[in-house]
PDB file as gemmi writes it, atoms N, CA and C in Angstrom:
CRYST1    1.000    1.000    1.000  90.00  90.00  90.00 P 1                      
ATOM      1  N   MET A   1       0.558  -1.301   0.197  1.00  0.00           N  
ATOM      2  CA  MET A   1       0.195  -0.052  -0.021  1.00  0.00           C  
ATOM      3  C   MET A   1       1.101   0.375   0.254  1.00  0.00           C  
ATOM      4  N   PRO A   2       1.008   1.982  -1.055  1.00  0.00           N  
ATOM      5  CA  PRO A   2       1.299   3.342  -0.984  1.00  0.00           C  
ATOM      6  C   PRO A   2       1.312   3.930   0.314  1.00  0.00           C  
ATOM      7  N   ARG A   3       2.256   4.617   0.557  1.00  0.00           N  
ATOM      8  CA  ARG A   3       2.656   5.803   2.110  1.00  0.00           C  
ATOM      9  C   ARG A   3       0.799   6.429   1.743  1.00  0.00           C  
ATOM     10  N   LYS A   4       0.684   7.321   0.786  1.00  0.00           N  
ATOM     11  CA  LYS A   4      -0.819   8.541   1.277  1.00  0.00           C  
ATOM     12  C   LYS A   4      -1.628   7.325   1.734  1.00  0.00           C  
ATOM     13  N   GLU A   5      -1.965   6.298   0.828  1.00  0.00           N  
ATOM     14  CA  GLU A   5      -3.736   5.140   1.252  1.00  0.00           C  
ATOM     15  C   GLU A   5      -3.408   4.891   2.675  1.00  0.00           C  
ATOM     16  N   GLY A   6      -1.979   4.411   3.083  1.00  0.00           N  
ATOM     17  CA  GLY A   6      -1.035   3.968   4.339  1.00  0.00           C  
ATOM     18  C   GLY A   6      -1.884   4.417   5.668  1.00  0.00           C  
ATOM     19  N   LEU A   7      -1.404   5.856   5.582  1.00  0.00           N  
ATOM     20  CA  LEU A   7      -1.560   7.440   6.736  1.00  0.00           C  
ATOM     21  C   LEU A   7      -3.593   7.746   6.071  1.00  0.00           C  
ATOM     22  N   GLU A   8      -3.997   7.529   5.050  1.00  0.00           N  
ATOM     23  CA  GLU A   8      -5.227   7.710   4.885  1.00  0.00           C  
ATOM     24  C   GLU A   8      -5.939   7.258   6.185  1.00  0.00           C  
ATOM     25  N   ASN A   9      -5.504   5.312   5.776  1.00  0.00           N  
ATOM     26  CA  ASN A   9      -6.071   3.939   6.174  1.00  0.00           C  
ATOM     27  C   ASN A   9      -5.983   4.077   7.990  1.00  0.00           C  
ATOM     28  N   PHE A  10      -5.270   4.591   8.529  1.00  0.00           N  
ATOM     29  CA  PHE A  10      -4.817   4.782   9.282  1.00  0.00           C  
ATOM     30  C   PHE A  10      -5.342   5.743  10.812  1.00  0.00           C  
ATOM     31  N   VAL A  11      -5.926   6.623   9.676  1.00  0.00           N  
ATOM     32  CA  VAL A  11      -7.078   8.016  10.154  1.00  0.00           C  
ATOM     33  C   VAL A  11      -7.731   7.251  10.523  1.00  0.00           C  
ATOM     34  N   LYS A  12      -8.339   7.432   9.160  1.00  0.00           N  
ATOM     35  CA  LYS A  12      -9.677   6.217   8.988  1.00  0.00           C  
ATOM     36  C   LYS A  12     -10.335   5.327   9.186  1.00  0.00           C  
ATOM     37  N   THR A  13      -9.062   4.625   9.491  1.00  0.00           N  
ATOM     38  CA  THR A  13      -9.686   3.304  10.510  1.00  0.00           C  
ATOM     39  C   THR A  13      -8.674   2.474  11.865  1.00  0.00           C  
ATOM     40  N   THR A  14      -7.434   2.275  11.593  1.00  0.00           N  
ATOM     41  CA  THR A  14      -7.121   1.982  12.518  1.00  0.00           C  
ATOM     42  C   THR A  14      -6.947   3.137  13.761  1.00  0.00           C  
ATOM     43  N   LEU A  15      -6.917   4.138  14.206  1.00  0.00           N  
ATOM     44  CA  LEU A  15      -6.529   5.519  15.261  1.00  0.00           C  
ATOM     45  C   LEU A  15      -8.176   5.251  15.787  1.00  0.00           C  
ATOM     46  N   PRO A  16      -8.961   5.183  14.888  1.00  0.00           N  
ATOM     47  CA  PRO A  16      -9.729   5.417  16.122  1.00  0.00           C  
ATOM     48  C   PRO A  16     -10.715   4.235  16.180  1.00  0.00           C  
ATOM     49  N   ASN A  17     -10.329   2.832  15.878  1.00  0.00           N  
ATOM     50  CA  ASN A  17     -10.230   1.380  16.444  1.00  0.00           C  
ATOM     51  C   ASN A  17      -9.138   1.506  17.413  1.00  0.00           C  
ATOM     52  N   PHE A  18      -8.087   1.766  18.107  1.00  0.00           N  
ATOM     53  CA  PHE A  18      -7.275   1.952  18.976  1.00  0.00           C  
ATOM     54  C   PHE A  18      -7.602   2.723  20.145  1.00  0.00           C  
ATOM     55  N   ILE A  19      -8.714   3.475  19.850  1.00  0.00           N  
ATOM     56  CA  ILE A  19      -8.940   4.982  20.507  1.00  0.00           C  
ATOM     57  C   ILE A  19      -9.810   4.305  21.077  1.00  0.00           C  
ATOM     58  N   ALA A  20     -10.722   3.569  20.765  1.00  0.00           N  
ATOM     59  CA  ALA A  20     -12.373   2.800  20.906  1.00  0.00           C  
ATOM     60  C   ALA A  20     -11.267   1.986  21.737  1.00  0.00           C  
ATOM     61  N   ASP A  21     -10.675   1.012  21.450  1.00  0.00           N  
ATOM     62  CA  ASP A  21     -10.702   0.291  22.044  1.00  0.00           C  
ATOM     63  C   ASP A  21      -9.345   0.400  23.637  1.00  0.00           C  
ATOM     64  N   HIS A  22      -9.340   1.092  24.032  1.00  0.00           N  
ATOM     65  CA  HIS A  22      -7.950   1.855  24.719  1.00  0.00           C  
ATOM     66  C   HIS A  22      -8.815   2.427  25.570  1.00  0.00           C  
ATOM     67  N   GLU A  23      -9.689   2.646  25.309  1.00  0.00           N  
ATOM     68  CA  GLU A  23     -11.128   3.719  25.728  1.00  0.00           C  
ATOM     69  C   GLU A  23     -11.568   2.660  26.368  1.00  0.00           C  
ATOM     70  N   PHE A  24     -11.742   1.697  25.752  1.00  0.00           N  
ATOM     71  CA  PHE A  24     -12.852   0.402  26.327  1.00  0.00           C  
ATOM     72  C   PHE A  24     -11.626  -0.570  28.035  1.00  0.00           C  
ATOM     73  N   HIS A  25     -10.491  -0.190  28.064  1.00  0.00           N  
ATOM     74  CA  HIS A  25     -10.118  -0.506  29.399  1.00  0.00           C  
ATOM     75  C   HIS A  25     -10.163  -0.039  30.009  1.00  0.00           C  
ATOM     76  N   LEU A  26     -10.190   1.597  29.401  1.00  0.00           N  
ATOM     77  CA  LEU A  26      -9.767   2.427  30.736  1.00  0.00           C  
ATOM     78  C   LEU A  26     -11.368   2.587  31.187  1.00  0.00           C  
ATOM     79  N   ILE A  27     -12.491   2.042  30.558  1.00  0.00           N  
ATOM     80  CA  ILE A  27     -13.731   2.462  31.591  1.00  0.00           C  
ATOM     81  C   ILE A  27     -13.782   1.439  32.581  1.00  0.00           C  
ATOM     82  N   ALA A  28     -13.358   0.464  32.379  1.00  0.00           N  
ATOM     83  CA  ALA A  28     -13.045  -0.594  32.263  1.00  0.00           C  
ATOM     84  C   ALA A  28     -13.226  -0.812  34.184  1.00  0.00           C  
ATOM     85  N   ASN A  29     -11.539  -0.083  33.644  1.00  0.00           N  
ATOM     86  CA  ASN A  29     -11.011   0.422  35.225  1.00  0.00           C  
ATOM     87  C   ASN A  29     -11.834   1.662  36.035  1.00  0.00           C  
ATOM     88  N   GLY A  30     -12.750   2.266  35.858  1.00  0.00           N  
ATOM     89  CA  GLY A  30     -12.988   2.779  36.506  1.00  0.00           C  
ATOM     90  C   GLY A  30     -13.122   4.750  35.714  1.00  0.00           C  
ATOM     91  N   SER A  31     -12.526   4.416  34.646  1.00  0.00           N  
ATOM     92  CA  SER A  31     -11.864   5.786  33.936  1.00  0.00           C  
ATOM     93  C   SER A  31     -12.084   6.311  34.410  1.00  0.00           C  
ATOM     94  N   ASN A  32     -10.478   6.456  35.823  1.00  0.00           N  
ATOM     95  CA  ASN A  32     -10.130   7.228  36.669  1.00  0.00           C  
ATOM     96  C   ASN A  32      -8.327   7.674  35.835  1.00  0.00           C  
ATOM     97  N   GLY A  33      -8.433   7.732  34.900  1.00  0.00           N  
ATOM     98  CA  GLY A  33      -7.177   7.438  34.355  1.00  0.00           C  
ATOM     99  C   GLY A  33      -6.247   7.271  34.147  1.00  0.00           C  
ATOM    100  N   TYR A  34      -6.619   5.810  35.078  1.00  0.00           N  
ATOM    101  CA  TYR A  34      -5.483   4.709  34.752  1.00  0.00           C  
ATOM    102  C   TYR A  34      -5.698   3.374  34.024  1.00  0.00           C  
ATOM    103  N   TYR A  35      -4.517   2.179  33.620  1.00  0.00           N  
ATOM    104  CA  TYR A  35      -5.547   1.419  32.684  1.00  0.00           C  
ATOM    105  C   TYR A  35      -5.801   0.820  34.215  1.00  0.00           C  
ATOM    106  N   VAL A  36      -4.330   0.161  34.539  1.00  0.00           N  
ATOM    107  CA  VAL A  36      -4.297  -1.188  35.641  1.00  0.00           C  
ATOM    108  C   VAL A  36      -4.134   0.338  37.437  1.00  0.00           C  
ATOM    109  N   GLY A  37      -5.521  -0.242  38.287  1.00  0.00           N  
ATOM    110  CA  GLY A  37      -5.515   0.605  39.348  1.00  0.00           C  
ATOM    111  C   GLY A  37      -5.900   1.907  39.516  1.00  0.00           C  
ATOM    112  N   ILE A  38      -5.053   2.074  40.546  1.00  0.00           N  
ATOM    113  CA  ILE A  38      -5.468   3.656  40.923  1.00  0.00           C  
ATOM    114  C   ILE A  38      -3.374   3.759  40.940  1.00  0.00           C  
ATOM    115  N   LYS A  39      -2.749   3.678  40.165  1.00  0.00           N  
ATOM    116  CA  LYS A  39      -1.401   4.662  40.546  1.00  0.00           C  
ATOM    117  C   LYS A  39      -0.649   3.845  38.899  1.00  0.00           C  
ATOM    118  N   LEU A  40       0.132   5.463  38.493  1.00  0.00           N  
ATOM    119  CA  LEU A  40       1.322   4.802  37.549  1.00  0.00           C  
ATOM    120  C   LEU A  40       1.496   3.984  36.961  1.00  0.00           C  
ATOM    121  N   SER A  41       1.231   3.287  35.640  1.00  0.00           N  
ATOM    122  CA  SER A  41       1.620   1.663  35.591  1.00  0.00           C  
ATOM    123  C   SER A  41       2.511   1.757  33.936  1.00  0.00           C  
ATOM    124  N   HIS A  42       2.762   0.665  33.297  1.00  0.00           N  
ATOM    125  CA  HIS A  42       3.970   0.603  32.303  1.00  0.00           C  
ATOM    126  C   HIS A  42       2.442   1.016  31.008  1.00  0.00           C  
ATOM    127  N   ALA A  43       2.228   0.598  31.012  1.00  0.00           N  
ATOM    128  CA  ALA A  43       0.657   0.945  29.835  1.00  0.00           C  
ATOM    129  C   ALA A  43       0.433   2.683  29.984  1.00  0.00           C  
ATOM    130  N   ASP A  44       0.443   3.013  30.393  1.00  0.00           N  
ATOM    131  CA  ASP A  44      -0.059   4.791  31.171  1.00  0.00           C  
ATOM    132  C   ASP A  44       1.506   4.723  30.319  1.00  0.00           C  
ATOM    133  N   ILE A  45       2.296   5.013  30.665  1.00  0.00           N  
ATOM    134  CA  ILE A  45       3.640   5.962  30.537  1.00  0.00           C  
ATOM    135  C   ILE A  45       2.847   4.989  28.531  1.00  0.00           C  
ATOM    136  N   HIS A  46       2.685   3.395  28.100  1.00  0.00           N  
ATOM    137  CA  HIS A  46       3.483   3.813  27.037  1.00  0.00           C  
ATOM    138  C   HIS A  46       2.312   4.187  25.870  1.00  0.00           C  
ATOM    139  N   LEU A  47       1.536   4.934  26.991  1.00  0.00           N  
ATOM    140  CA  LEU A  47      -0.278   5.213  26.336  1.00  0.00           C  
ATOM    141  C   LEU A  47       0.575   6.173  26.209  1.00  0.00           C  
ATOM    142  N   ALA A  48       0.697   7.448  27.190  1.00  0.00           N  
ATOM    143  CA  ALA A  48       1.968   8.730  26.580  1.00  0.00           C  
ATOM    144  C   ALA A  48       2.061   8.882  25.602  1.00  0.00           C  
ATOM    145  N   ASN A  49       3.594   7.890  25.309  1.00  0.00           N  
ATOM    146  CA  ASN A  49       4.931   7.752  24.783  1.00  0.00           C  
ATOM    147  C   ASN A  49       3.979   7.683  23.133  1.00  0.00           C  
ATOM    148  N   ILE A  50       3.020   7.516  22.791  1.00  0.00           N  
ATOM    149  CA  ILE A  50       2.224   6.261  21.531  1.00  0.00           C  
ATOM    150  C   ILE A  50       1.916   8.135  21.304  1.00  0.00           C  
ATOM    151  N   ILE A  51       0.858   8.550  21.604  1.00  0.00           N  
ATOM    152  CA  ILE A  51      -0.089   9.949  21.424  1.00  0.00           C  
ATOM    153  C   ILE A  51       1.534  11.359  21.497  1.00  0.00           C  
ATOM    154  N   ASP A  52       2.657  10.864  22.520  1.00  0.00           N  
ATOM    155  CA  ASP A  52       4.112  12.128  21.491  1.00  0.00           C  
ATOM    156  C   ASP A  52       3.984  11.630  20.493  1.00  0.00           C  
ATOM    157  N   HIS A  53       4.979   9.870  20.248  1.00  0.00           N  
ATOM    158  CA  HIS A  53       5.384  10.232  19.002  1.00  0.00           C  
ATOM    159  C   HIS A  53       4.644   9.996  17.970  1.00  0.00           C  
ATOM    160  N   PHE A  54       3.415  10.204  18.301  1.00  0.00           N  
ATOM    161  CA  PHE A  54       2.078  10.174  16.534  1.00  0.00           C  
ATOM    162  C   PHE A  54       2.542  11.697  16.339  1.00  0.00           C  
ATOM    163  N   SER A  55       2.707  12.601  17.453  1.00  0.00           N  
ATOM    164  CA  SER A  55       3.086  14.331  16.771  1.00  0.00           C  
ATOM    165  C   SER A  55       3.363  14.684  16.660  1.00  0.00           C  
ATOM    166  N   HIS A  56       4.791  13.560  16.107  1.00  0.00           N  
ATOM    167  CA  HIS A  56       6.114  13.901  14.822  1.00  0.00           C  
ATOM    168  C   HIS A  56       5.518  13.109  13.668  1.00  0.00           C  
ATOM    169  N   LEU A  57       4.468  12.618  13.255  1.00  0.00           N  
ATOM    170  CA  LEU A  57       4.084  11.770  11.950  1.00  0.00           C  
ATOM    171  C   LEU A  57       3.574  12.563  11.172  1.00  0.00           C  
ATOM    172  N   PRO A  58       3.750  11.982  10.051  1.00  0.00           N  
ATOM    173  CA  PRO A  58       2.702  12.672   8.983  1.00  0.00           C  
ATOM    174  C   PRO A  58       1.196  12.962   9.570  1.00  0.00           C  
ATOM    175  N   LEU A  59       0.503  14.002   9.336  1.00  0.00           N  
ATOM    176  CA  LEU A  59      -1.012  13.823   9.258  1.00  0.00           C  
ATOM    177  C   LEU A  59      -0.402  13.873  10.617  1.00  0.00           C  
ATOM    178  N   SER A  60       0.178  14.850  12.033  1.00  0.00           N  
ATOM    179  CA  SER A  60      -0.055  14.778  13.358  1.00  0.00           C  
ATOM    180  C   SER A  60      -0.936  16.414  13.490  1.00  0.00           C  
ATOM    181  N   THR A  61      -1.756  17.099  12.678  1.00  0.00           N  
ATOM    182  CA  THR A  61      -2.502  17.712  13.825  1.00  0.00           C  
ATOM    183  C   THR A  61      -3.766  16.884  13.915  1.00  0.00           C  
ATOM    184  N   ALA A  62      -4.302  16.354  12.954  1.00  0.00           N  
ATOM    185  CA  ALA A  62      -4.983  15.402  12.639  1.00  0.00           C  
ATOM    186  C   ALA A  62      -4.999  14.430  14.102  1.00  0.00           C  
ATOM    187  N   ILE A  63      -4.346  13.609  13.514  1.00  0.00           N  
ATOM    188  CA  ILE A  63      -4.062  12.287  14.580  1.00  0.00           C  
ATOM    189  C   ILE A  63      -4.201  13.184  16.443  1.00  0.00           C  
ATOM    190  N   ALA A  64      -3.568  14.052  16.564  1.00  0.00           N  
ATOM    191  CA  ALA A  64      -2.952  15.339  17.801  1.00  0.00           C  
ATOM    192  C   ALA A  64      -4.714  15.245  18.373  1.00  0.00           C  
ATOM    193  N   ALA A  65      -5.278  15.738  17.160  1.00  0.00           N  
ATOM    194  CA  ALA A  65      -7.163  16.100  17.270  1.00  0.00           C  
ATOM    195  C   ALA A  65      -8.055  15.070  16.875  1.00  0.00           C  
ATOM    196  N   MET A  66      -7.605  14.126  17.396  1.00  0.00           N  
ATOM    197  CA  MET A  66      -9.136  12.666  17.407  1.00  0.00           C  
ATOM    198  C   MET A  66      -8.215  12.199  19.214  1.00  0.00           C  
ATOM    199  N   PHE A  67      -6.897  11.624  18.931  1.00  0.00           N  
ATOM    200  CA  PHE A  67      -6.736  11.665  21.242  1.00  0.00           C  
ATOM    201  C   PHE A  67      -7.137  12.969  21.541  1.00  0.00           C  
ATOM    202  N   GLN A  68      -6.877  14.132  21.512  1.00  0.00           N  
ATOM    203  CA  GLN A  68      -7.340  15.457  21.992  1.00  0.00           C  
ATOM    204  C   GLN A  68      -9.451  15.053  22.591  1.00  0.00           C  
ATOM    205  N   LYS A  69      -9.814  14.698  21.203  1.00  0.00           N  
ATOM    206  CA  LYS A  69     -10.911  13.776  21.789  1.00  0.00           C  
ATOM    207  C   LYS A  69     -11.628  13.253  22.319  1.00  0.00           C  
ATOM    208  N   SER A  70     -10.396  12.086  22.813  1.00  0.00           N  
ATOM    209  CA  SER A  70     -10.640  10.790  23.420  1.00  0.00           C  
ATOM    210  C   SER A  70     -10.714  11.716  24.793  1.00  0.00           C  
ATOM    211  N   GLU A  71     -11.174  12.133  25.980  1.00  0.00           N  
ATOM    212  CA  GLU A  71     -11.417  12.840  27.294  1.00  0.00           C  
ATOM    213  C   GLU A  71     -10.371  11.676  27.929  1.00  0.00           C  
ATOM    214  N   LEU A  72     -10.653  10.373  27.895  1.00  0.00           N  
ATOM    215  CA  LEU A  72      -9.975   9.688  28.670  1.00  0.00           C  
ATOM    216  C   LEU A  72      -8.530   9.126  28.609  1.00  0.00           C  
ATOM    217  N   LEU A  73      -7.964   9.224  26.893  1.00  0.00           N  
ATOM    218  CA  LEU A  73      -6.866   8.685  26.286  1.00  0.00           C  
ATOM    219  C   LEU A  73      -6.019  10.359  27.319  1.00  0.00           C  
ATOM    220  N   TRP A  74      -7.124  11.322  26.931  1.00  0.00           N  
ATOM    221  CA  TRP A  74      -6.093  12.413  26.997  1.00  0.00           C  
ATOM    222  C   TRP A  74      -5.524  12.775  28.993  1.00  0.00           C  
ATOM    223  N   ARG A  75      -6.812  12.985  29.002  1.00  0.00           N  
ATOM    224  CA  ARG A  75      -6.599  12.464  31.072  1.00  0.00           C  
ATOM    225  C   ARG A  75      -5.083  10.937  31.157  1.00  0.00           C  
ATOM    226  N   VAL A  76      -5.132  10.184  30.368  1.00  0.00           N  
ATOM    227  CA  VAL A  76      -4.063   9.403  30.669  1.00  0.00           C  
ATOM    228  C   VAL A  76      -2.979  10.049  30.269  1.00  0.00           C  
ATOM    229  N   LYS A  77      -2.814  10.558  29.511  1.00  0.00           N  
ATOM    230  CA  LYS A  77      -1.465  11.554  28.559  1.00  0.00           C  
ATOM    231  C   LYS A  77      -1.274  12.403  30.096  1.00  0.00           C  
ATOM    232  N   ASP A  78      -2.489  13.253  30.631  1.00  0.00           N  
ATOM    233  CA  ASP A  78      -1.474  14.696  31.380  1.00  0.00           C  
ATOM    234  C   ASP A  78      -1.361  13.797  32.482  1.00  0.00           C  
ATOM    235  N   ILE A  79      -1.607  12.227  33.357  1.00  0.00           N  
ATOM    236  CA  ILE A  79      -1.468  11.943  33.647  1.00  0.00           C  
ATOM    237  C   ILE A  79      -0.051  11.825  34.509  1.00  0.00           C  
ATOM    238  N   VAL A  80       0.736  11.285  33.012  1.00  0.00           N  
ATOM    239  CA  VAL A  80       1.549  11.042  33.342  1.00  0.00           C  
ATOM    240  C   VAL A  80       2.854  11.703  32.701  1.00  0.00           C  
ATOM    241  N   GLU A  81       2.419  12.748  32.155  1.00  0.00           N  
ATOM    242  CA  GLU A  81       3.559  13.721  32.063  1.00  0.00           C  
ATOM    243  C   GLU A  81       2.933  14.860  33.071  1.00  0.00           C  
ATOM    244  N   LEU A  82       2.295  14.396  34.005  1.00  0.00           N  
ATOM    245  CA  LEU A  82       2.721  15.170  35.643  1.00  0.00           C  
ATOM    246  C   LEU A  82       2.927  14.732  36.578  1.00  0.00           C  
ATOM    247  N   ASP A  83       3.330  13.745  36.091  1.00  0.00           N  
ATOM    248  CA  ASP A  83       4.468  12.568  36.821  1.00  0.00           C  
ATOM    249  C   ASP A  83       5.852  13.297  37.498  1.00  0.00           C  
ATOM    250  N   PRO A  84       6.134  13.245  38.734  1.00  0.00           N  
ATOM    251  CA  PRO A  84       7.938  14.271  38.808  1.00  0.00           C  
ATOM    252  C   PRO A  84       8.904  12.764  38.316  1.00  0.00           C  
ATOM    253  N   ARG A  85       8.349  11.720  38.511  1.00  0.00           N  
ATOM    254  CA  ARG A  85       9.350  11.271  38.498  1.00  0.00           C  
ATOM    255  C   ARG A  85       9.368  11.643  36.499  1.00  0.00           C  
ATOM    256  N   ILE A  86       8.521  11.361  36.181  1.00  0.00           N  
ATOM    257  CA  ILE A  86       8.156  10.992  34.893  1.00  0.00           C  
ATOM    258  C   ILE A  86       9.218  12.431  34.035  1.00  0.00           C  
ATOM    259  N   ALA A  87       8.647  13.862  34.302  1.00  0.00           N  
ATOM    260  CA  ALA A  87       8.398  14.967  34.304  1.00  0.00           C  
ATOM    261  C   ALA A  87       9.898  15.377  34.689  1.00  0.00           C  
ATOM    262  N   ALA A  88      10.744  14.638  35.338  1.00  0.00           N  
ATOM    263  CA  ALA A  88      12.004  14.796  36.193  1.00  0.00           C  
ATOM    264  C   ALA A  88      12.439  14.485  34.612  1.00  0.00           C  
ATOM    265  N   TRP A  89      12.599  13.159  34.462  1.00  0.00           N  
ATOM    266  CA  TRP A  89      13.337  12.523  32.787  1.00  0.00           C  
ATOM    267  C   TRP A  89      13.261  13.017  32.219  1.00  0.00           C  
ATOM    268  N   ARG A  90      11.861  13.618  31.521  1.00  0.00           N  
ATOM    269  CA  ARG A  90      12.163  14.319  30.134  1.00  0.00           C  
ATOM    270  C   ARG A  90      13.056  16.120  30.364  1.00  0.00           C  
ATOM    271  N   ALA A  91      12.719  16.131  31.495  1.00  0.00           N  
ATOM    272  CA  ALA A  91      14.474  17.310  31.447  1.00  0.00           C  
ATOM    273  C   ALA A  91      15.600  17.145  31.274  1.00  0.00           C  
ATOM    274  N   THR A  92      15.867  15.908  31.755  1.00  0.00           N  
ATOM    275  CA  THR A  92      17.330  16.097  31.253  1.00  0.00           C  
ATOM    276  C   THR A  92      17.660  15.621  29.876  1.00  0.00           C  
ATOM    277  N   ASP A  93      19.167  15.906  30.140  1.00  0.00           N  
ATOM    278  CA  ASP A  93      19.671  16.192  28.102  1.00  0.00           C  
ATOM    279  C   ASP A  93      19.691  14.911  27.835  1.00  0.00           C  
ATOM    280  N   GLU A  94      19.573  13.912  27.734  1.00  0.00           N  
ATOM    281  CA  GLU A  94      19.796  12.231  27.694  1.00  0.00           C  
ATOM    282  C   GLU A  94      18.537  12.062  27.469  1.00  0.00           C  
ATOM    283  N   CYS A  95      17.278  12.490  27.550  1.00  0.00           N  
ATOM    284  CA  CYS A  95      15.889  12.374  26.963  1.00  0.00           C  
ATOM    285  C   CYS A  95      15.926  12.913  25.676  1.00  0.00           C  
ATOM    286  N   LYS A  96      16.356  14.838  26.371  1.00  0.00           N  
ATOM    287  CA  LYS A  96      15.863  15.725  24.381  1.00  0.00           C  
ATOM    288  C   LYS A  96      17.064  14.717  23.940  1.00  0.00           C  
ATOM    289  N   VAL A  97      18.152  14.600  23.868  1.00  0.00           N  
ATOM    290  CA  VAL A  97      19.038  13.970  23.064  1.00  0.00           C  
ATOM    291  C   VAL A  97      17.823  12.783  22.079  1.00  0.00           C  
ATOM    292  N   LEU A  98      17.555  11.805  22.730  1.00  0.00           N  
ATOM    293  CA  LEU A  98      16.650  10.835  22.518  1.00  0.00           C  
ATOM    294  C   LEU A  98      15.422  11.707  21.418  1.00  0.00           C  
ATOM    295  N   VAL A  99      14.514  12.554  21.793  1.00  0.00           N  
ATOM    296  CA  VAL A  99      13.320  12.613  21.033  1.00  0.00           C  
ATOM    297  C   VAL A  99      14.468  13.417  20.324  1.00  0.00           C  
ATOM    298  N   GLN A 100      15.226  14.235  19.864  1.00  0.00           N  
ATOM    299  CA  GLN A 100      15.678  14.508  19.079  1.00  0.00           C  
ATOM    300  C   GLN A 100      15.871  13.723  18.010  1.00  0.00           C  
ATOM    301  N   GLY A 101      16.478  12.591  17.794  1.00  0.00           N  
ATOM    302  CA  GLY A 101      17.328  11.547  17.073  1.00  0.00           C  
ATOM    303  C   GLY A 101      15.290  10.879  16.756  1.00  0.00           C  
ATOM    304  N   SER A 102      14.590  11.155  17.572  1.00  0.00           N  
ATOM    305  CA  SER A 102      13.584  10.012  16.903  1.00  0.00           C  
ATOM    306  C   SER A 102      12.655  11.226  16.271  1.00  0.00           C  
ATOM    307  N   ILE A 103      12.845  12.100  16.446  1.00  0.00           N  
ATOM    308  CA  ILE A 103      12.189  12.813  15.505  1.00  0.00           C  
ATOM    309  C   ILE A 103      12.578  13.981  13.788  1.00  0.00           C  
ATOM    310  N   ALA A 104      13.997  13.581  13.734  1.00  0.00           N  
ATOM    311  CA  ALA A 104      14.876  13.344  12.934  1.00  0.00           C  
ATOM    312  C   ALA A 104      14.543  11.683  11.993  1.00  0.00           C  
ATOM    313  N   VAL A 105      14.456  10.853  13.459  1.00  0.00           N  
ATOM    314  CA  VAL A 105      13.671   9.881  12.545  1.00  0.00           C  
ATOM    315  C   VAL A 105      12.715   9.503  11.580  1.00  0.00           C  
ATOM    316  N   TYR A 106      11.831   9.689  12.509  1.00  0.00           N  
ATOM    317  CA  TYR A 106      10.389  10.247  11.858  1.00  0.00           C  
ATOM    318  C   TYR A 106      10.572  11.139  10.686  1.00  0.00           C  
ATOM    319  N   ALA A 107      11.783  11.529  10.657  1.00  0.00           N  
ATOM    320  CA  ALA A 107      11.158  13.119   8.911  1.00  0.00           C  
ATOM    321  C   ALA A 107      12.039  12.043   7.934  1.00  0.00           C  
ATOM    322  N   GLN A 108      12.805  11.772   8.626  1.00  0.00           N  
ATOM    323  CA  GLN A 108      13.407  10.907   7.161  1.00  0.00           C  
ATOM    324  C   GLN A 108      12.334   9.468   7.191  1.00  0.00           C  
ATOM    325  N   THR A 109      11.816   9.014   7.630  1.00  0.00           N  
ATOM    326  CA  THR A 109      10.441   8.039   6.848  1.00  0.00           C  
ATOM    327  C   THR A 109       9.184   8.766   6.093  1.00  0.00           C  
ATOM    328  N   SER A 110       9.085   9.841   6.626  1.00  0.00           N  
ATOM    329  CA  SER A 110       8.453  11.001   6.050  1.00  0.00           C  
ATOM    330  C   SER A 110       8.189  11.499   4.593  1.00  0.00           C  
ATOM    331  N   ALA A 111       9.221  10.978   3.752  1.00  0.00           N  
ATOM    332  CA  ALA A 111       9.362  11.579   3.077  1.00  0.00           C  
ATOM    333  C   ALA A 111       7.730  11.501   1.796  1.00  0.00           C  
ATOM    334  N   SER A 112       8.131  12.184   1.022  1.00  0.00           N  
ATOM    335  CA  SER A 112       6.918  11.713   0.306  1.00  0.00           C  
ATOM    336  C   SER A 112       6.781  11.010  -0.608  1.00  0.00           C  
ATOM    337  N   ASP A 113       6.016   9.573  -1.282  1.00  0.00           N  
ATOM    338  CA  ASP A 113       6.423   8.841  -2.419  1.00  0.00           C  
ATOM    339  C   ASP A 113       7.621   9.701  -3.512  1.00  0.00           C  
ATOM    340  N   PRO A 114       7.968   8.695  -4.127  1.00  0.00           N  
ATOM    341  CA  PRO A 114       8.871   8.651  -5.404  1.00  0.00           C  
ATOM    342  C   PRO A 114       7.418   8.792  -6.727  1.00  0.00           C  
TER     343      PRO A 114                                                      
END                                                                             
């Protein structure tokens, strides 16, 4: 599938299904902003990282808008970002270098189809 059609399929089908699946699990946990129990888990951190990752991809504005419409997923993202341990890590030079490296890779892989 060419890149353009792949991105369109992702935005129209894959991402809405992803959001619905994750909302299902968050609702099952009481819509409290966590996937498991009442404290931060790897699942919460992973979702926040996924949302951040998508913010650097082609169609990032449309993708971010879809995530923002999901109050449940956005709440998890906010909780993760407010965690002092996560905030401290993201403030380190090591994290900033990793983020910039990832952004550079995303830019290379998002080049237009020939």
